[in-house]
C-alpha positions as CSV (number, residue, x, y, z in Angstrom):
1,M,18.6,182.1,67.5
2,S,20.5,178.8,66.8
3,S,20.5,177.5,63.4
4,T,18.4,174.6,64.5
5,E,15.5,177.0,66.0
6,S,16.2,178.8,62.8
7,A,15.1,175.9,60.6
8,V,12.5,175.0,62.6
9,Y,10.8,178.7,62.4
10,D,11.5,178.4,58.8
11,E,9.4,175.2,58.4
12,L,6.6,176.5,60.4
13,I,6.5,179.7,58.7
14,D,6.3,178.1,55.4
15,L,3.6,176.0,56.7
16,L,1.5,179.0,57.9
17,A,2.3,181.3,54.5
18,D,1.2,178.7,52.3
19,N,-2.4,178.6,53.9
20,A,-2.7,182.0,55.3
21,D,-5.1,184.9,54.3
22,A,-2.4,187.2,53.7
23,K,-4.6,190.5,54.2
24,R,-5.7,189.3,57.3
25,L,-2.5,188.2,58.7
26,V,-0.5,191.3,57.5
27,S,-3.0,193.7,59.3
28,F,-2.8,191.2,62.5
29,R,-2.8,193.3,65.9
30,L,-2.7,192.5,69.3
31,S,-6.5,192.7,70.9
32,P,-6.6,196.1,73.3
33,G,-6.2,193.9,76.2
34,K,-3.4,192.2,75.1
35,Q,-1.6,195.1,73.8
36,A,-2.3,197.0,77.4
37,R,-0.9,193.6,79.1
38,L,2.2,193.9,76.9
39,E,2.8,197.5,77.6
40,D,2.2,196.9,81.6
41,L,5.0,193.8,81.2
42,L,7.6,196.4,79.1
43,A,7.2,199.1,81.5
44,R,7.5,196.8,84.8
45,N,10.7,195.1,82.9
46,R,12.2,198.4,82.4
47,D,12.0,199.0,86.0
48,G,13.2,195.8,87.0
49,A,10.4,194.9,88.5
50,L,9.2,191.6,86.8
51,S,8.6,188.2,88.5
52,R,9.2,185.2,87.0
53,D,6.0,184.6,85.7
54,E,5.8,187.5,83.8
55,A,9.2,187.4,82.4
56,A,8.0,184.2,81.1
57,E,4.7,185.9,79.5
58,L,6.8,188.9,78.2
59,D,9.1,185.9,76.5
60,A,6.3,184.4,75.2
61,F,5.0,187.8,73.7
62,E,8.2,188.3,72.2
63,R,8.6,184.9,70.5
64,L,5.0,185.5,69.1
65,E,5.8,188.9,67.8
66,H,9.1,187.4,66.0
67,L,6.9,184.6,64.6
68,V,4.4,187.2,63.3
69,R,7.1,189.3,61.9
70,L,9.0,186.4,60.1
71,L,5.2,185.2,58.8
72,K,4.4,188.8,57.6
73,A,7.9,189.3,55.6
74,R,7.6,185.8,54.1
75,L,3.7,186.7,52.9
76,L,5.1,190.2,51.7
77,G,8.1,188.4,49.7
78,R,6.1,186.2,47.9
79,R,3.9,189.0,46.7
80,G,6.8,190.9,45.2
81,T,8.1,187.9,43.2
């Protein structure tokens, strides 16, 4: 991730963390249907069988996971201070 990208994420994370329901966000999980789709994409990726559209979909899942992890870390860090 570039420093510009990181700075943009930081601003977004701060905005979201300021207005988040911490308990709800920390317990966030994908719905069972979305989780199943992610697992299918990951398996297809391991097999080298992803289409371009599926690769883009997997990339979107990965970006979402990264954003959620950053947000959870920020919220948990604020609790500890």
